[in-house]
C-alpha positions in Angstrom: 0.0 0.0 0.0 1.1 3.5 -0.8 1.3 4.5 2.9 3.5 1.6 3.7 6.6 2.5 1.7 8.2 4.7 4.3 7.7 2.1 7.1 8.9 -0.7 4.8 12.0 1.3 3.8 12.9 2.1 7.4 12.5 -1.6 8.3 14.6 -2.8 5.4 17.4 -0.4 6.4 17.5 -1.8 9.9 18.2 -5.2 8.4 20.6 -4.0 5.8 22.7 -2.0 8.2 25.5 0.3 7.2 28.8 0.0 5.3 30.0 -3.5 4.6 32.8 -5.1 2.6 32.6 -8.7 3.7 34.9 -10.8 1.5 32.3 -13.6 1.1 29.3 -11.3 0.3 28.7 -11.7 -3.5 27.4 -8.1 -3.5 30.7 -6.7 -2.6 30.9 -3.3 -1.1 27.5 -2.3 0.3 26.1 0.6 2.3 22.5 0.8 3.5 21.7 -2.3 1.5 22.9 -0.8 -1.8 25.8 -2.4 -3.6 28.5 -0.3 -5.2 27.6 -1.8 -8.6 23.9 -0.8 -8.2 24.8 2.6 -6.9 27.2 3.3 -9.8 24.5 2.3 -12.2 22.0 4.5 -10.5 24.2 7.6 -10.4 25.7 6.9 -13.8 29.4 7.1 -12.8 32.1 5.3 -10.9 32.2 6.0 -7.1 34.9 5.5 -4.6 34.7 3.4 -1.5 34.6 6.7 0.5 31.6 7.9 -1.5 29.9 4.5 -0.7 30.7 5.0 3.0 29.1 8.5 2.9 25.7 7.4 1.6 22.7 8.5 3.6 19.2 7.3 3.9 18.1 10.4 1.9 20.6 9.4 -0.9 19.3 5.9 -1.3 15.6 6.4 -0.7 14.8 7.3 -4.4 16.7 4.2 -5.5 14.8 2.0 -3.1 11.5 3.4 -4.3 12.2 3.1 -8.1 14.4 0.0 -8.2 12.5 -2.1 -5.6 9.1 -0.7 -4.4 7.9 0.5 -7.8 9.2 -2.7 -9.5 7.1 -4.8 -7.2 4.1 -2.4 -7.5 4.2 -2.0 -3.7 1.6 0.8 -3.7 -0.9 -1.7 -5.2 -0.2 -4.7 -3.0 -2.1 -5.5 0.2 -0.6 -4.4 3.5 1.8 -7.0 4.8 2.3 -8.7 1.4 3.9 -5.4 0.1 6.5 -5.6 2.9 7.5 -9.3 2.5 7.9 -8.9 -1.3 9.8 -5.6 -0.9 12.2 -6.9 1.6 12.9 -10.0 -0.6 13.3 -7.7 -3.7 16.0 -5.7 -1.8 17.7 -8.8 -0.5 17.4 -11.2 -3.6 16.3 -9.0 -6.5 12.9 -7.9 -7.8 12.7 -10.7 -10.3 13.2 -13.5 -7.8 10.9 -11.8 -5.3 8.1 -11.6 -7.9 8.6 -15.2 -8.9 8.2 -16.3 -5.3 4.9 -14.4 -5.1 3.8 -16.1 -8.3 4.7 -19.5 -6.8 2.7 -18.8 -3.7 -0.5 -17.8 -5.6 0.0 -20.5 -8.3 0.2 -18.4 -11.4 2.7 -18.5 -14.3 6.2 -17.5 -13.1 7.1 -14.9 -15.6 8.5 -12.4 -13.1 5.9 -9.8 -14.1 3.2 -8.4 -11.9 0.5 -8.4 -14.5 -3.2 -8.5 -14.0 -3.4 -12.2 -13.3 -0.7 -12.2 -10.7 -2.1 -9.0 -9.1 -5.6 -10.4 -9.0 -4.4 -13.7 -7.4 -2.4 -11.8 -4.8 -5.4 -9.6 -4.0 -7.5 -12.7 -3.4 -4.9 -14.5 -1.3 -5.3 -15.0 2.4 -2.6 -12.5 3.6 -1.4 -14.6 6.6 -1.1 -17.7 4.5 0.6 -15.8 1.7 3.1 -14.3 4.1 3.9 -17.6 5.8 4.3 -19.5 2.5 6.4 -16.7 1.0 8.8 -16.6 3.9 9.2 -20.4 3.8 10.1 -20.3 0.1 12.5 -17.4 0.7 14.2 -19.2 3.6 14.3 -22.4 1.6 16.1 -20.6 -1.2 18.6 -19.0 1.1 19.4 -22.3 2.9 20.6 -23.8 -0.4 23.1 -21.0 -1.0 26.8 -21.9 -0.5 27.2 -18.9 1.8 24.4 -20.0 4.1 27.0 -21.2 6.7 28.4 -17.6 6.8 25.2 -15.5 6.6 22.4 -18.0 7.5 21.9 -17.1 11.1 21.3 -13.4 10.2 19.2 -14.3 7.2 17.0 -16.5 9.2 16.5 -13.8 11.9 15.7 -11.3 9.1 13.1 -13.5 7.5 11.6 -14.3 10.9 11.4 -10.6 11.8 10.0 -9.7 8.3 7.3 -12.3 8.8 6.3 -11.0 12.2 6.2 -7.4 11.0 4.3 -8.3 7.9 1.7 -10.1 9.9 1.3 -7.0 12.1 0.8 -4.9 9.0 -2.1 -7.1 8.0 -3.9 -6.2 11.2 -3.6 -2.4 10.5 
């Protein structure tokens, strides 16, 4: 829902944290959940590590809205479902996040939020959708070779997203 973007954005940033350059993170240098590669593409030029360290919430918010929230049509999704898909889009990419949603509602997995997918999501029981979505997401993560390094944090994140999404359903 349109009014949920700001809340979802703030919640995602809590999970994403600040500057990171973990050698096993395939995203490489990251700040506020934005990889250096994605940021360079967004701004249209190469940036230094210091410029990455200096990113602020205000800097990255337009990118989050355009690259993640708008791509998953967050303003049009039911409350709670919008947040689980948004968080997954940030963490695993919009294409994968949309495909998981399509798996949950049993429509063609074309990674597009067209009329059939949106109608199926609108009709879905929100609590069941959230539960199934989070299970699929966690199942995917557990198969990644870097699960042993990042798995504990990922599990906590998915658990917290599920609880917060269920709370949004009630509002």
